KOLSETI-148004 format. One record per residue (C-alpha): x, y, z; residue in three letters. Coordinates in Angstrom, 1 decimal, padded with zeros to 4 digits. Layout:
% KOLSETI-148004
+--------+--------+--------+-----+
!   east !  north !     up !  aa !
+--------+--------+--------+-----+
!      X !      Y !      Z ! ALA !
...
+--------+--------+--------+-----+
This chain:
% KOLSETI-148004
+--------+--------+--------+-----+
!   east !  north !     up !  aa !
+--------+--------+--------+-----+
! -006.2 ! -015.7 ! -028.0 ! MET !
! -004.3 ! -017.8 ! -025.5 ! ASP !
! -001.2 ! -015.8 ! -025.8 ! PHE !
! -003.2 ! -012.5 ! -025.1 ! ALA !
! -004.8 ! -013.8 ! -022.2 ! GLU !
! -001.6 ! -015.1 ! -020.7 ! VAL !
!  000.0 ! -011.6 ! -021.2 ! CYS !
! -002.7 ! -009.9 ! -019.7 ! PHE !
! -002.8 ! -012.4 ! -016.5 ! LYS !
!  001.1 ! -012.3 ! -016.2 ! GLU !
!  002.0 ! -008.7 ! -017.0 ! PHE !
! -001.2 ! -006.7 ! -016.5 ! GLY !
! -000.2 ! -005.2 ! -013.3 ! ASP !
!  002.9 ! -003.8 ! -014.7 ! ARG !
!  001.9 ! -002.8 ! -018.3 ! VAL !
!  000.4 !  000.4 ! -018.9 ! LYS !
!  000.0 !  000.6 ! -022.6 ! TYR !
! -001.0 ! -002.5 ! -024.8 ! TRP !
! -000.7 ! -003.1 ! -028.3 ! THR !
! -001.8 ! -006.1 ! -030.5 ! THR !
!  000.2 ! -005.9 ! -033.7 ! PHE !
!  003.2 ! -003.8 ! -034.8 ! ASN !
!  003.0 ! -002.5 ! -038.2 ! GLU !
!  000.5 ! -005.2 ! -039.6 ! PRO !
!  001.0 ! -003.6 ! -042.9 ! TRP !
!  004.5 ! -004.7 ! -043.3 ! THR !
!  003.9 ! -008.4 ! -043.0 ! TYR !
!  000.5 ! -008.5 ! -045.0 ! SER !
!  001.8 ! -006.4 ! -047.9 ! SER !
!  005.4 ! -007.3 ! -047.8 ! GLN !
!  005.0 ! -010.9 ! -046.8 ! GLY !
!  002.0 ! -012.0 ! -049.0 ! TYR !
!  001.9 ! -009.4 ! -052.0 ! ALA !
!  005.7 ! -008.7 ! -052.6 ! VAL !
!  007.2 ! -011.7 ! -050.9 ! GLY !
!  010.1 ! -009.5 ! -049.3 ! LYS !
!  009.4 ! -010.4 ! -045.7 ! PHE !
!  008.3 ! -013.8 ! -044.2 ! ALA !
!  006.7 ! -016.0 ! -045.4 ! PRO !
!  007.8 ! -014.6 ! -048.7 ! GLY !
!  004.7 ! -015.4 ! -050.8 ! ARG !
!  003.8 ! -013.6 ! -054.0 ! SER !
!  002.3 ! -014.1 ! -057.3 ! SER !
!  005.0 ! -015.3 ! -060.1 ! SER !
!  004.3 ! -011.9 ! -062.0 ! TYR !
!  005.5 ! -010.1 ! -058.9 ! VAL !
!  008.5 ! -012.1 ! -058.1 ! SER !
!  009.9 ! -015.4 ! -059.4 ! LYS !
!  012.0 ! -016.1 ! -056.3 ! ASN !
!  009.2 ! -016.5 ! -053.7 ! CYS !
!  006.9 ! -019.2 ! -052.8 ! PHE !
!  003.9 ! -019.3 ! -054.8 ! PRO !
!  001.0 ! -017.2 ! -053.6 ! GLY !
! -001.8 ! -014.9 ! -054.9 ! ASP !
! -000.8 ! -011.2 ! -054.5 ! SER !
! -004.2 ! -010.1 ! -055.4 ! ALA !
! -006.0 ! -011.9 ! -052.6 ! ARG !
! -003.8 ! -013.2 ! -049.8 ! GLN !
! -002.7 ! -009.8 ! -048.5 ! PRO !
! -006.5 ! -009.1 ! -047.9 ! TYR !
! -007.2 ! -012.4 ! -046.2 ! ILE !
! -004.2 ! -012.0 ! -044.0 ! VAL !
! -005.4 ! -008.2 ! -043.1 ! THR !
! -008.8 ! -009.4 ! -042.5 ! HIS !
! -007.4 ! -012.1 ! -039.9 ! ASN !
! -005.3 ! -009.5 ! -038.3 ! ILE !
! -008.4 ! -007.2 ! -037.8 ! ILE !
! -010.3 ! -010.2 ! -036.4 ! LEU !
! -007.4 ! -011.0 ! -034.0 ! ALA !
! -007.0 ! -007.4 ! -033.0 ! HIS !
! -010.7 ! -007.1 ! -032.1 ! ALA !
! -010.8 ! -010.4 ! -030.1 ! GLU !
! -007.9 ! -009.1 ! -028.0 ! ALA !
! -009.5 ! -005.9 ! -027.2 ! VAL !
! -012.6 ! -007.6 ! -026.3 ! ALA !
! -010.6 ! -009.8 ! -024.0 ! LEU !
! -009.0 ! -006.8 ! -022.6 ! TYR !
! -012.3 ! -005.2 ! -021.9 ! GLY !
! -013.6 ! -008.2 ! -020.2 ! ALA !
! -010.7 ! -008.6 ! -018.1 ! SER !
! -010.0 ! -007.0 ! -014.8 ! SER !
! -007.4 ! -004.8 ! -016.2 ! LEU !
! -009.8 ! -001.7 ! -016.9 ! LEU !
! -010.8 ! -001.7 ! -013.2 ! ALA !
! -007.2 ! -002.2 ! -012.0 ! SER !
! -006.0 !  000.5 ! -014.3 ! ALA !
! -008.7 !  002.9 ! -013.0 ! ALA !
! -007.7 !  002.0 ! -009.4 ! ALA !
! -004.2 !  002.8 ! -010.1 ! ALA !
! -005.0 !  006.0 ! -011.5 ! GLY !
! -004.1 !  005.0 ! -015.0 ! ARG !
! -006.4 !  005.7 ! -017.9 ! ASP !
! -007.4 !  002.2 ! -018.7 ! GLY !
! -009.6 !  003.3 ! -021.5 ! ARG !
! -007.0 !  004.9 ! -023.6 ! ALA !
! -006.7 !  002.0 ! -025.8 ! MET !
! -010.3 !  002.0 ! -026.5 ! GLU !
! -010.5 !  005.7 ! -027.4 ! ARG !
! -007.4 !  005.4 ! -029.8 ! ARG !
! -009.2 !  002.4 ! -031.5 ! LEU !
! -012.5 !  004.6 ! -031.8 ! GLY !
! -010.6 !  007.2 ! -033.6 ! ALA !
! -009.2 !  004.7 ! -036.4 ! THR !
! -012.7 !  003.6 ! -037.5 ! GLY !
! -013.8 !  000.2 ! -038.6 ! GLY !
! -014.7 ! -002.7 ! -036.7 ! ALA !
! -012.5 ! -001.8 ! -033.8 ! SER !
! -014.4 !  001.6 ! -033.4 ! SER !
! -017.6 ! -000.3 ! -033.1 ! LEU !
! -015.8 ! -002.4 ! -030.2 ! LEU !
! -014.5 !  000.7 ! -028.7 ! ALA !
! -017.8 !  002.6 ! -028.6 ! SER !
! -019.3 ! -000.5 ! -027.0 ! ASP !
! -016.9 ! -000.4 ! -024.1 ! PHE !
! -017.6 !  003.2 ! -023.7 ! GLN !
! -021.4 !  002.4 ! -023.4 ! ARG !
! -020.8 ! -000.1 ! -020.8 ! ARG !
! -019.1 !  002.6 ! -018.5 ! GLY !
+--------+--------+--------+-----+
């Protein structure tokens, strides 16, 4: 979370919309199931040209950790002064939480928690 915290502190006054991960499916599936992208891991029955991996389990472990990191970054954003400064600047500081709430899962629980805190 050090990276997210530094980004929020250094760029928070200039960035209107934040995202945590760009296309996480590509590196969880293509990196750990198929081995097409970095780090190029897969089971031998998928590809013999990759580093040894477990295509049946590793993509799920990676995705689990992506979701945890995303939720932590959203919590850090919510705890920072960015929500207040966005509202003061007339920007919709809660847009990220509303979008997360529409996607469901752990993120929507976090998003609804932000909305309850007001």
